[in-house]
C-alpha positions in Angstrom: 12.2 -22.2 3.8 15.4 -20.9 5.3 15.2 -17.1 5.7 18.3 -15.1 6.7 17.9 -11.8 8.4 20.8 -9.3 8.2 20.4 -6.1 10.1 22.6 -3.0 10.0 23.1 -0.5 12.7 25.7 2.1 14.0 28.7 1.7 16.2 29.2 4.1 19.1 31.4 6.1 16.7 28.5 6.4 14.3 30.0 4.0 11.7 27.7 1.7 9.8 28.0 -1.9 10.9 26.3 -5.3 10.6 24.7 -6.1 14.0 22.6 -9.2 13.3 23.1 -12.0 10.9 20.9 -15.0 11.7 18.3 -17.4 10.3 14.7 -16.9 11.3 12.6 -20.0 11.7 9.0 -19.9 10.3 5.9 -20.0 12.5 3.9 -23.0 11.5 0.5 -24.1 12.7 -1.2 -27.5 13.1 -4.5 -25.9 12.0 -3.2 -24.8 8.6 -0.4 -27.1 7.5 1.9 -25.9 4.8 1.4 -22.2 5.6 4.5 -20.5 7.0 4.8 -17.0 8.6 8.3 -15.4 9.0 8.0 -12.5 11.4 11.1 -10.7 10.4 10.8 -7.2 11.8 8.2 -4.8 13.3 7.3 -2.3 15.9 4.2 -0.9 17.6 5.4 2.6 17.7 7.1 5.3 15.5 10.1 3.8 13.9 13.6 4.6 15.3 16.9 3.3 14.3 18.0 0.4 16.6 21.7 1.0 16.2 22.5 -2.2 18.1 20.2 -4.3 15.8 17.9 -5.2 18.6 14.4 -6.2 17.4 11.8 -3.5 18.2 9.0 -4.6 20.6 5.9 -5.8 18.9 3.2 -8.3 19.9 0.2 -8.9 17.6 0.6 -10.2 14.1 -1.1 -7.1 12.6 0.3 -3.7 13.7 -1.6 -0.9 15.4 -1.9 2.6 13.9 1.7 3.9 13.5 3.2 0.4 13.9 4.6 -1.8 11.1 5.5 -5.4 10.3 7.9 -7.0 7.8 7.9 -10.7 7.0 7.3 -13.6 4.6 4.1 -15.5 4.1 4.1 -19.0 2.4 0.8 -20.4 1.0 0.7 -24.1 0.0 -0.9 -25.1 -3.3 -4.7 -25.3 -3.3 -6.0 -28.7 -2.4 -3.4 -29.1 0.3 -3.9 -31.5 3.2 -5.9 -29.0 5.3 -6.2 -29.5 9.0 -5.6 -33.1 10.1 -8.9 -35.0 10.7 -7.9 -35.9 14.3 -6.8 -32.3 15.3 -7.8 -31.1 18.7 -9.4 -27.9 17.6 -9.2 -26.2 21.0 -5.4 -26.9 21.2 -4.9 -25.8 17.6 -6.6 -22.4 18.2 -4.6 -21.9 21.4 -1.4 -22.6 19.3 -2.7 -20.2 16.7 -3.1 -17.4 19.2 0.2 -18.1 20.9 2.3 -18.1 17.7 0.4 -15.4 15.7 -1.2 -13.3 18.4 -4.3 -11.3 17.3 -4.5 -12.8 13.8 -7.4 -15.2 14.5 -9.7 -12.3 15.5 -9.5 -11.0 12.0 -10.5 -14.2 10.3 -14.1 -15.0 9.3 -15.0 -18.5 10.4 -18.0 -18.6 8.0 -15.7 -17.6 5.0 -12.4 -19.4 5.6 -9.4 -17.3 4.9 -11.4 -14.1 4.3 -10.3 -11.2 6.5 -10.0 -7.4 6.9 -7.3 -5.5 8.7 -6.6 -1.8 9.4 -3.4 -2.0 7.5 -1.8 -0.9 4.3 0.0 -3.9 2.9 2.8 -3.9 0.4 3.9 -7.2 -1.1 6.0 -8.8 -3.7 5.7 -12.4 -4.9 9.0 -14.2 -4.6 7.8 -17.6 -5.9 4.7 -19.6 -6.8 1.3 -18.4 -8.1 -0.8 -16.8 -5.3 -4.3 -15.6 -6.0 -5.7 -12.6 -4.3 -9.5 -12.7 -4.0 -11.6 -9.7 -2.9 -15.0 -9.8 -1.1 -17.0 -9.6 -4.3 -15.3 -12.8 -5.7 -13.0 -10.9 -8.1 -9.6 -12.6 -8.3 -6.2 -11.7 -9.6 -3.4 -14.3 -10.1 0.0 -13.0 -9.3 3.4 -14.3 -10.6 7.0 -14.0 -9.2 8.0 -10.3 -9.3 4.5 -9.0 -9.2 3.7 -6.5 -6.5 0.5 -5.5 -4.7 -0.8 -2.8 -2.4 -3.7 -3.8 -0.1 -5.6 -0.8 1.4 -7.6 -2.4 4.2 -9.8 -4.4 1.8 -11.6 -7.6 2.7 -9.7 -10.4 1.0 -8.3 -13.9 1.1 -5.3 -15.7 -0.4 -5.0 -19.0 -2.3 -2.4 -20.7 -4.5 -3.4 -22.0 -7.9 0.1 -23.3 -8.7 1.8 -26.6 -7.8 4.5 -25.2 -5.6 4.3 -23.1 -2.4 3.8 -19.4 -3.1 6.1 -17.1 -1.1 5.3 -13.4 -0.6 7.5 -10.7 1.1 5.1 -8.4 3.0 5.2 -5.1 4.8 2.1 -4.2 6.9 1.6 -0.7 8.2 -1.1 0.1 10.7 -3.5 2.7 9.4 -6.8 4.4 10.3 -9.5 2.4 8.5 -11.9 4.9 6.8 -14.5 2.7 5.2 -16.5 4.2 2.3 -20.2 3.9 2.8 
């Protein structure tokens, strides 16, 4: 998917201006073919206006408390190819950590795709039919135009449709107060 990022800022005179207009290539991984992650914007600190359009500094895929992320996430239809049979798993995990730092530590190897993060996630479905599953097995199928708010819950995504599901997501680092 071609994703264009247009960023506004301010001139030295304080006038609104376009400072970035570019295409952002997706992050793809050998370990999970068909998935795409567009890391569009984020920061690990309190937001400030980057008048020159420079991308704020951020490292890990998920933000720390006070940080945020904005991007797109593409999920291939269920029953996709999966990881290639001849994949070098050590190399694939190294690629995963290099391209999406910190994400793997949130994934549960004994429950593929299931994860929990200390974030509040806002999303809108742009295309496809993603399914959001919670830790008790409850599922909700979403359609284009549907939105969701994830409050640090244990979950996983799948795609019950026959075309890739694309979600626009904003992740905001939050203090995770689990109810006991």
